[in-house]
N, C-alpha and C positions, 0 to 999 in steps of 0.2 A: 345579782351580778356573779357571773363568773369568774374564777381564779385565772390570775394573770400569769400566763408562761413567757419567761424572757426565752426564747428557743435560737438557739444558734445554727446557721445554715454551711455545711459544709461542703467543700467542693473539691473533686481528686482528677487526677490525671488517670486517663485508660491506657495500660498497656498489655502485660502476658496472658495466659490462658494456661490454667490445670484442667484437669481430667478430674472428675467427681461421680460417684455413684449413690445417691440417697433411697431410700425408701420416701414415695407421699402417697399419700390417700387423700380424697377428696370424702367432703362431710354429704350426708345426704340431699341436703338441699341444694347442692353443687354451687357454692357462692363462695367456699373456704375451700383451701388445700393445704395441709400439714407436711415438713418435711422433715423427716428423722436423723438427727447426727448422733453420732455418738458422744459418748457423754466428756469426753476429753475435746472433741471439735467445738462440741457446744461450748464448753467450758473456755475454748482458748476465743471462742467469740465474743464472749460477754468481757472475759478480764484485758485480752489483748489488742479490743476493738476492731476484729477481725474484717470487719466489714470495710473500713477501709485499709483495706491489704489488697491493693489492687489483681493481684495473682487469684486470690481466696475467693474473692467477691465474684469476677467474670467466671471462677469456673464452675461453682455455684449456680449460678445464673445458663449457665452452657447446659448444666445437670439439667435444671428447670425446662429449659426447650425442648429436653428430650422427652417430656413429659406431654406437656403441652403446647400446642400450634401456636404460629406466630401472628397473634390477633390482638394482642395489647398493647394500648398504650404506656401502659404504667404497671409497675409491679410490686408492689407492695411488702417487706420481709416484714413480718411481727414478730418479737422474742417472745415466748411463753413465761411471761415474767408478770406475777402478782404485785411486784415493786421494782421500778426502774433501777436497774443497777447503778450505785453512784459513779461512777466512772465513763458513763456513756451520757450522749447528750438525750434530749427527748427523744428529738426526729434528726433524719439528715437526709437531702435530697441529693443524688448524682444524676446529672443530666447526661446521658446516651445520646442524643442526637438533637439537632436544632436544624430548622428548614423555614423560619420564620424572619422575614426583616421586619424595622423597626423597631427591635427591641434593645438595641448597642447592644446586640451579642451577632457573634459571626455565625456562618454554616457551619455546620459540622458531623458526620456520620462516624460512630461507635460503634453502632447496634451490631457488628459482626463480632467482636470481642463478646459478645454477653451472648449469641447466639438467635440472635432475631437476623431480620434479612429487612430493614431501614423500618421497623415499623416501629419500635421501644422507643419511646422520646425520652425516659427518668426510670431510676428505681428510687424508692421509698425505702427506708427503717426506721421503725417505730419501735421502741423500750421497752414498752409495755404492754400486757397484754390487750387492755383496753384502749389504748390509746387512738383507734380508729375511730372512734366518738368523741370520745370524752378528753383526746391528745390533739395533737399540733398536725394532726392531717392536711386541714385545709392549708396552714399554714406551709409546710411543706411544698403541697401541691403549688401555692403562689409563687414557690422562688423556681419554678419551671417557667415561667415568663418573666419573672424582676426579682429584685432592681439592679439593669446591669449599664443601665447610660444615666442614670439622675445623677448629680452629683449632692451626695445626702453627708450630715456630720452627727456626733452624738457627742456624748462627755462619759465620764468614767462614774462619777460619784454625785451626788447636790453639792455645792458650793461654792464661794467665790475663790476670784482668782483662777478659774479653769480655761483650760484651752483643749479645743474640742478636736476631732481627731475626725479620718471619711470614715463614714459608716458603710456604705455599697456593701451588700446588699439589699439592708434595711431601709426602711425610710429615714430612722432617727424624730430629726426636727422638722417634719413636712407636714403638712398639711392636707386634708383630705374632707372629701365628703361627708366622711364616717372616721370614726378609725380603723389604720389597714388593719388587716393580717400580717404583714410585715412591720408593722408599729404605727409609730405617728399620730398625730392628733386628730379630733375634731376640728377643721378650718370655720365653722361656726361659732364655736367658742372663744377664739382669737381677742382678746385686748389689748390694744395700742397703747398703751401707759404715754409713750414718746421718749425721746432722748435714749432710741433703743433699748426699753424697757417692755415687756410682755408679759400678760398671765393668761393662761390655756386650762381648757379643763384638762386630768388627768390623762395621762398615755403610757404608753411602754414603746419605746423606741426602737424596740426590734420586734414586739407582739403586743397583743393588745387581749389577751385570754384564750389563744387555740378557736374551737372551733365553738367559742359564745360570742363571734362578733362575724359580719357578713364582709365580702369583699367589697370596697369602693368604688367608687368609680374609676378613679387612677389603673387601679387593679384588675376593673373589668373590661377598660379598654386593653390593656397590656395582655390581655387570656383572649381578647379578640371577641367581645361578647357586645359592646358597645361599639360606635364609633368615636373618634376623637373628641367631635364636637359635643358630645352629650356628657363631656368632662367638665365639669366647674372649674373654674380659676381656684388654684391653691398655690399657699407658701412655701417655700423651702428656706429654712435659716442656718446659717454657718456663722464662724468666729463668736462663737457662746464662749460668754468668761464666767457666767453664775446662773445657779440654778436652784430652787427651792421647792420642795417638797409641803405643800397643806395637803390640809383632808381632803379634800372633793377638787383641786386644783394646783399647778405648778406655775412659778413666775419664775420668770429666766430674760437673759438680757444679750444679747444680740447685734452687732456690729453688722451684717450680710444679710440683709432679706433680698428674696429675689420670687416673684411675683409669676407663675407659670400661666398659661394659656393655653387653647387647643392647637394654638398657630403658633407658639414659641413650643409647646412640648413635642410637633411633629419635627419643627426646625432643628430641635437639639437628635431626636432619637430616630430622627428620617418616616417615613409615612408606614405605618403597618401594612404589611403582603405575607397573607392575606389579609383584607380588611372583615369590618363583622358582618356584613351579606353572606361573605363567602366561607370564615373562617369554623373550623371546627370546633363543634363545642358539645358534643356528646362522644363521652368517652371511655373506653372498655380497660378494667382495670382486673388484674389477680393477684389474690390477698393468698401468700403464702406463709404460714405460722410454723416457725424455728422451733424445735424440741431435742429433746435427749429422749425424750420418754413419749410414746403415745400417748395423745390429747384425750382424756375423760371427757365423757358427755356433757360436764357442767365448759370445762375449757372449750369445746368445742363449740357450742351455744353462744359462749359471751362475743366470740368473734362474730361470729355464723351470725346474730343476732345484730352486733352493730356494722356490720354490713350491709344488711336489710334496711336498716334506718338509714343510714347512711347515703343509699345509693336511690333513696323512695323521690318521687317528683311530687309528691305532697309534704304539707308540713306532721312530725309526729307528736306534735302536740308539747314536746319541751322546749328549753330553755337554750339547747342544742343545737347550732346549724346544719343541718345535712347540705349535700353540694348542691342541690336545686337549689336550694335556698340562699344559699349563701351564693349565687349565682346571679341571684334576684328572678329566678325559675328562668334563667334563660339556656343553661346544660344542665347536662346529665351525666353520671355514673354508672356504669354496667358492672358489678363484680358477676358475673354468671358464667357459670363453667357448662358449657355446653353435653349435658350427658344423652340426650334424647336423640341419641346416633341410630340411624336406622337405615336397612339397604333390602334391594332385592338379588334375589341370585337367580339370573335368567340364565336359561339350561337349554340347551336341544340334545337330545341322546336319542342313538338307536336301539331301540324295543324295550332299555329298563335303566334304573340308575339308581345305585347307590348314596343317598344323600349325607349329608352331616350330623344329621340326627339320628344313624345308623341305619334308619328303614328304605328300603326298596322299595319303587314304583316306578310301573310298569304302563299305565296310563297319564291323561294332561293332568296337571295337578298347579293349580294359584292360591292353594289358600295355609299349606303347610307352614310353619315357622319356625323360627331355633336362636336361642340367645346365644351369643356366646362372651362369655366370663370376660371381661378387660378388653374386650376387640374392639374398642373404640379409639383412635388416634392418642384421645385426652388421657385414654386409661381406662375411660368406663365403658359398661357393656352395647354391645351392637347386637340389636334385635333382626333376623333377618329372613325374610320369604320368599318361599319359591316360586319359580315361573317356570314351572317345566313343560316343554312340548315333548312328546313322544315321539318318535319316526320309525318309520321300518325299512330291514334290506332288501333290498332290488337283485333282480337279473339280468342277465343283457345278454347279450350276440355279436361279437367282435368280427366283423368281414374284414378281410384281409386278402389283399394281391400282393404277390412279391417277386422278385426276381433272383432264381437261384436258390435261396435260404431267407428265411427271416427267424429274428430273434426276438420270441413271442415276451409277452407284462412277466414270463412265468420265469425267465431266464433261460429256456431252453431253446434250442438250433434246430431249425425245423426244416427239410430241404424236400418235403413231398408233401401233396396236400393233404388237410389232416381237418375233422369235425367235432372231434372227441374232445380234447383238452377242455379244460377249464382251469378256471383262477379265482380266487377271491380277492376281491380290488379292494384293500382295507380302505372306508371312507368313499368309494367309488359310485355310490348311488348320487343323484341326483339333489336326494335330500340331504348327503353328506352322509347317508348309512355304507355300511359294507355294498359288495352287489358283489353276484356270482355272475362269471363272464364266460361264456363258453366261445373258442377259435373257431371260425370257419374258413381256411386259410386255403387261396388256391397258389401253386409254386410256378412261377413261366421261366423259359429261359433266355439269354441273349442269342448275340448274330457274332458271324465274324468275317471278314472279308479284308481285301488286299487294293493300296492305291498306288498304282507304276506310275512312277513319274520320270520325265527326264527334265534335266534342267542346267543350267550353264553355271560356271564356278559355285555357285552357293544355292540351298533351298531352304526357307525355313517353311515346316512342313506345321500340320494342325495341333502338334504338341509344344508347339513356343518355341521349339527347338532350332538351329541354325547349322544344317549339314552339309559340310565343304568337299564329301567325298559320297562314293557312291554308296549303297547302305542298301540293307535286306534282312536286317533284324528286329528293326524300330517299330515297338506296336504300340497304339494308344488306344484308351476306352474311350467311347463317345456314349458320354453318359445319358441314359435313354433314347441313345440311337437308333436301337431296333423299332420295327414296325410294333411291338407287340406293346414299347416301352418300356424294356429291358432296355442293358447296355450291348455296344456294339463295338467289337473289338478290330483293329484298322493294323494291317502290317504294311510297312512302308516296303517298295520296290523302286527303289530311286536310283537312275544313272546322272550321274556328274559330267558335263564337258567343260573343259576347260576355254577361255575365251583366251584370242589371238591379241597381240600389241606388237607395235612397231615405233622406232625415233624417223621425223622426217628431218632432213639435214638440207638448212636451206641458206642462202648467201642474197641480201639484195640493197641494194642503193636505196639510202635514207627511209620508205616504208615498205611492208609485205603486207599484201589480205590474206590470208591463211581458210584455209577448211571450215573453220568455224566462223568465218564470215567479219573476224577483227583484223580492223587495220594495225598491224605493230610498227611502230618508228622506233623502236630502240629494242636489242638483242635479247632472245628471249629462250629459256629452256626450261619454262615451268608449263607452259600452257599443254592441257590435251584435251583432245577431241575422241570421244564414242563413235563409234560408225556402228550403226543398230545390226546385229546381225551380218556383220561384213564378213566374218570369219568362213574360214571355210564348210565348218562345220555347222555353222546358222546362228553361233554365238556372235557374240560383239565383237567386236577390234577395236582396242586401245592406241590414240597412237598421240605420239609426244612430240614436240615440236623442238630442235636444238635449230634456231635461228639469227643468224649474225647480222645484223644492219651494216651496213659501211655506210660511215660519214664521211664527207668531203667538206673540207676549209677550201676554201676558193679566195679567201680573202687575203689582200697584199701589205704591204706595207712601204710608203714613198719617204725617204731619208735623201736627201739633193738628188742628186743623178739617178741612184741607186732604187732600184723596185724588189723590194721582196716577199717571194710564197711566205703565208705565216705557216702554211702546213709544212711539216718535215715529214722525212722519210720515202716520199710518192715520188711519180717522174713528172718532169716538169718539160712542157715547150713553151716558148715563151712567142708572141705574137703583135702584130700590126696591126691595131684596127684602122680598117679604110673602109668611111660611108658608105662608098659605092660597089666597093669589091668585100664588103667584111672584112674576115679575118685572113693575115695574112703570115704564114710560118715564119720567121727568122731563122735563116739555117744556123747551125749550131748552139742554137742558145737554148740549154737544157738544164741549165744549174737554178740552183733552189733563187738565188739573185739574177738582178741584169741590169747592166750598166748601159741606157743607150748611148749614143754618139752626134743624137738630133732630137729636135723637139717632136713630139708626136704624141699620140694617143698608145697605150700598149697595153698588153691582159696576158691570163697564164691562165694555161690550160694544165691542168692536174689531174693526173691518173693514178689511183690506187687500187690496187688490185684489178677489179674487173669495174670497179666505177669508174668516169671522167665528169669532171665538171670545170667550168672557164669564170674564171672571174672578171668582175666588170672592169670595163678601159678608163685608166687611170693619164693622167696628161702630166706628160713629165718634160720641164724646158731647160735646156740644156744653157748653160750664161756662158759669158765670154771668157771663164777662167779657163787658162792656156791649157792645162792638162792634170793628169792624177797623180796622185804620187806613182811610182814605183812599189811594185808590191813587198818588196823584200827593203825597202825603208823605212817600214811605219812595221811597229811593234806593239801590241794591247796583251798584256797579261796580269796576273793570273786570268784565264778565259776557256772553260767557265769559273768564276769567280764568288766566293762567299759575301760580296758586298764590297770591297777595296780591289782596286787594277791601276796599273800606269799605264801611261800612254809613253811611248819613247819611239823618236824620229833618228834614223842610225844614218848622220850626216856630221859631218864635220864645217858645212855650209849652211844646212838648212836648218830653219829651227820652227818650234809649236809658234803658231800667231793665234789658233782658235782650238777650242774643243767645243761642241755642242752634243747634249745628250736626247735619242727622243726615245721612249717608249714603241711599245708594238704597234701601237694605234698613232703615230707619227707625232704626237704630240711631244712639244718640248720642255724638257722639264730640267736643263741646267745649259749654262750656259758659259763662258771661261776666255776670257781675250788677257791678253797679253804682246809686251814689245821687248821684252828684254830676248836675250840669248837663251830661248831655254830651249831644252833638249825633252824633258821629262814631266809629264804631269801627273802628278795620282789624285784619285776624286775616291766618293765611299757611299756607295748605293744601298749600303746596309738598312739604312730607316724607309726602304725603297721595298714594294711588291718583288719574291722572287719571279721571274720571265725572262724576255727577250728585250736587251737594250739595243739601240744603236747610238754608236759615236762616230760624228761629222769632225775631221780634222783637216783644219786648214794649215797650209805649212806658211813659212814667210814669204814664199816665191807665191801665194796666192793657189797653189795646186792642191786638190781636193782629193781625200782616201774617205771610204766610209767603213767602219768593222760591227760586226754583230757580237754582240757580249751578253754573254747567256750566266744569268745570277740564281744559284741553287736557296 
């Protein structure tokens, strides 16, 4: 049986980055590398546990990734020590990234801090040269997957009256298909003595002998090697109050016992994704030995031999488990550093090539080889095979035709025919080699001409310019316009003639149809019409309309016996409407208002400027009222008014009896009556719209008078 190692798992938070440069060498078997530190740096690494200094640790891995490609899942750092320094643990794993669910661990990615691009899962520190095979390497690898979610407990020492404490990330007092890498007992050895007393085969709460035991079923499940259904039921004990260590077994007392089945395990942690059918089982790892002096052959061989045996996919015949054995032949780990780097230098050259081996080749070659020491990306040698094709330079004639002059590929400007000039065109041959080119040049000449044009007002010429005055100096080049394909230079001879314009002043009654065919019903001074070629010089003539439309308002307003034409400022002629004779002119009645003396139909003829219109006939009925007011007996003031006005009868024996107000369309808007001896009456039209109103006033002896009131 192997010795038991009690290993502690150390977690760190990853932060900053420092730059370092180290010499890194690779063992000839390409399984192990060494990193040379100064004595001070190496001493600090051991004495002060620099591995747990985040900045130093990350900077060191940044330096390692300058040497090696990003292809490793794990990187082991192994101290070149015969014996473990007393202040350091046997080993430590620090996780760098995780994308697996169902472990009780969140996803994270700190690979950039280490120099990786999402590939690196964890880094492992082993503090003795031979610990890869005889130490805790399997234990530390297991810490990449567990324990992160199963609540486990342990005690500090044997005895009675104990108080157990949480023990994640190890198994503590947890059963399994066998003793696990992270501790725990063999479930098959558990005996329940009743009353919370148990007996079990001896075990380690946090480890069971390093590489001397394989991974148990629970650990294989967490690693993704087997499905949850392949995990046997197991017990987890808590609240442990006593522990007795016997020769071959342990007695303990616990008040809490939880049995996990595959279903309850997944219920606690969640389903593992990826599952066992797609989970990664083959891993690449890099071993780097830290040292302050170049490794001796014996030191190299110890680590290289351990790497070879630990990565075998068969048993090495010893009692120590390699990774393949520990995973029940389901997983592999590969420590290979690929130094078998080869390449082909495919070259196509003209005439000859001086290659990197120093030889000059003048014919095709696919057999020459050359080794570049340290030329591979990982620092190994690189062997290059030459694949050479030799091509030959060529010759050609450049036949060209140009107008006036020609700038050739030699940079010279030629103004006459030429068939003797030559030029070496680097890479000009069809095969990419140089080509000697001879020029065969023909120079042609362009033509000239005159464009004689007469236009009205403006002319847009072939040069795109608008000319508004005569011009005989403008020139334009028509590219390729000559019969031989050369340019043609045209000179403009332009005569600009002016168009005519005028104003058509018109006055019309109601409507007017102009020369543009439009009928206008209102005054207009913006309409324009162009008479094509209407000017004396045959240019267009532009006519602008200045039209005044005269509108006649022939409506009337009847208030009492008085008729009033609503249009002011016109000439009026009052008419009596006779059904047989038509209109009969009432002599002398030419005012805007007319008061008939008899009942009849009346109209008014309104003349304004040259327009005449007649109102409709309206019926006026004369009542039996004896008479109307004398003109000077009735006053209304102020008139015009802003709204308020006063009606006053100038008489000592006649008074106001009734005041009726009408709007301009004859509607009664107010009526006032009184039986008192009242000579004045004041009214307010402020709330009414501005306009013309009529006051019909009846006095106390029933005489009538009508007055027009203008409200502003």
